[in-house]
C-alpha positions in Angstrom: -10.5 -101.8 13.5 -10.0 -100.0 16.8 -12.8 -97.6 17.9 -12.0 -94.9 20.4 -13.9 -95.1 23.6 -16.3 -92.2 24.2 -16.0 -90.6 27.6 -17.4 -87.5 29.3 -14.0 -86.9 30.7 -11.3 -87.7 28.1 -8.5 -89.9 29.4 -10.6 -91.0 32.4 -12.2 -94.3 33.1 -16.0 -94.8 32.8 -16.1 -95.0 36.7 -14.6 -91.6 37.0 -17.1 -90.2 34.5 -19.9 -91.8 36.5 -18.5 -90.4 39.8 -18.3 -87.0 38.2 -21.9 -87.1 37.0 -23.1 -88.2 40.4 -21.3 -85.3 42.1 -22.8 -82.8 39.7 -26.3 -84.2 40.3 -25.8 -84.1 44.1 -24.5 -80.5 43.8 -27.6 -79.5 41.8 -30.1 -81.0 44.2 -31.4 -77.5 45.1 -32.5 -76.7 41.6 -36.0 -75.2 41.5 -38.1 -76.3 38.6 -41.2 -74.1 39.3 -41.8 -70.6 40.7 -42.4 -70.1 44.4 -45.8 -69.4 45.9 -47.3 -66.0 45.2 -50.0 -64.8 47.6 -51.1 -62.1 45.1 -51.8 -64.8 42.5 -53.6 -66.9 45.0 -55.9 -63.9 46.0 -56.2 -62.8 42.3 -57.4 -66.2 41.1 -59.9 -66.4 44.0 -61.2 -62.9 43.1 -61.4 -63.9 39.4 -63.3 -67.0 40.2 -65.8 -64.9 42.2 -66.2 -62.5 39.3 -66.8 -65.3 36.8 -69.3 -67.0 39.2 -71.1 -63.6 39.5 -71.3 -63.4 35.7 -72.6 -66.9 35.4 -75.2 -66.2 38.0 -76.4 -63.2 36.0 -76.5 -65.3 32.8 -78.5 -68.1 34.6 -81.8 -66.4 33.8 -84.6 -67.2 31.5 -84.3 -65.6 29.1 -80.5 -65.0 29.2 -79.9 -61.2 29.4 -78.7 -59.5 26.3 -74.9 -59.3 25.7 -74.9 -55.5 25.9 -76.3 -55.6 29.4 -73.3 -57.7 30.7 -70.5 -56.5 28.3 -68.9 -54.5 31.2 -68.7 -57.6 33.3 -66.7 -59.4 30.5 -64.5 -56.4 30.2 -63.7 -56.2 33.9 -63.0 -59.9 34.1 -60.8 -59.7 31.0 -58.8 -56.8 32.5 -58.3 -58.6 35.8 -57.3 -61.8 34.0 -54.8 -59.8 31.8 -53.2 -58.2 34.9 -52.9 -61.6 36.6 -51.4 -63.2 33.5 -48.9 -60.3 33.1 -47.8 -60.7 36.7 -47.3 -64.5 36.3 -45.6 -64.2 33.0 -43.0 -61.9 34.7 -42.3 -64.5 37.4 -39.5 -66.9 36.4 -40.3 -70.6 36.0 -44.0 -70.0 36.0 -45.0 -71.3 32.5 -47.6 -73.7 33.9 -49.6 -71.0 35.7 -49.5 -68.8 32.6 -50.8 -71.7 30.5 -53.6 -72.2 33.0 -54.6 -68.6 32.9 -54.6 -68.8 29.1 -57.1 -71.6 29.4 -59.3 -69.4 31.5 -59.1 -66.7 28.8 -60.1 -69.2 26.1 -63.0 -70.4 28.2 -64.1 -66.8 28.7 -63.7 -66.1 24.9 -66.0 -69.1 24.2 -68.6 -68.0 26.7 -68.6 -64.4 25.4 -68.9 -65.5 21.8 -71.8 -67.8 22.7 -73.5 -64.9 24.5 -72.8 -62.4 21.7 -74.2 -64.8 19.0 -77.3 -65.6 21.2 -76.4 -69.3 21.4 -76.2 -69.3 25.2 -79.1 -70.8 27.2 -79.8 -71.8 30.8 -79.1 -75.5 30.2 -75.4 -74.5 29.5 -74.9 -72.8 32.8 -74.1 -75.8 35.1 -71.6 -77.3 32.7 -70.0 -73.9 32.2 -69.8 -73.4 35.9 -68.1 -76.8 36.3 -65.6 -76.1 33.6 -64.6 -72.8 35.2 -64.5 -74.3 38.7 -62.2 -77.1 37.4 -59.8 -74.6 35.8 -59.7 -72.2 38.8 -59.3 -75.2 41.2 -56.3 -76.4 39.2 -54.6 -73.0 39.4 -55.3 -72.7 43.1 -54.1 -76.2 43.8 -50.8 -75.5 42.0 -50.3 -72.3 44.0 -51.0 -74.1 47.3 -48.6 -76.9 46.3 -45.9 -74.2 45.6 -46.7 -72.9 49.2 -46.0 -76.3 50.6 -42.8 -76.7 48.6 -41.6 -73.3 49.9 -42.2 -74.5 53.5 -39.9 -77.5 52.9 -37.0 -75.4 51.6 
């Protein structure tokens, strides 16, 4: 039983198909897989980090201040985070930054819930600070890597 040979280019040899594929790949070498650097995002994330650190400093008291005293701080941080997320969602090929901002939102939600339910205590502050710093650091590192990639192009 004779089986027809599969080829990308019907009627051409496998060598021709391989050559065609290589030419396509070489021609596509300038494909960008991630968004370019955005100074507004860089500055926005830095400002957001400062706001979260300010909130954590206010929470690092014994006893922890009541939620109602700091509710406006949460609201301001959430508003800034929402604006930053919207900006980055509108930028093409920027899914990773949006996911990282979603992680910050989740972390803020957890912090706020712990505060509302009076489960927050001083011993939690250093680990919380570390978690937020790690996330903000990752976002900033990504933006700075984008900046370096933009220089190379």
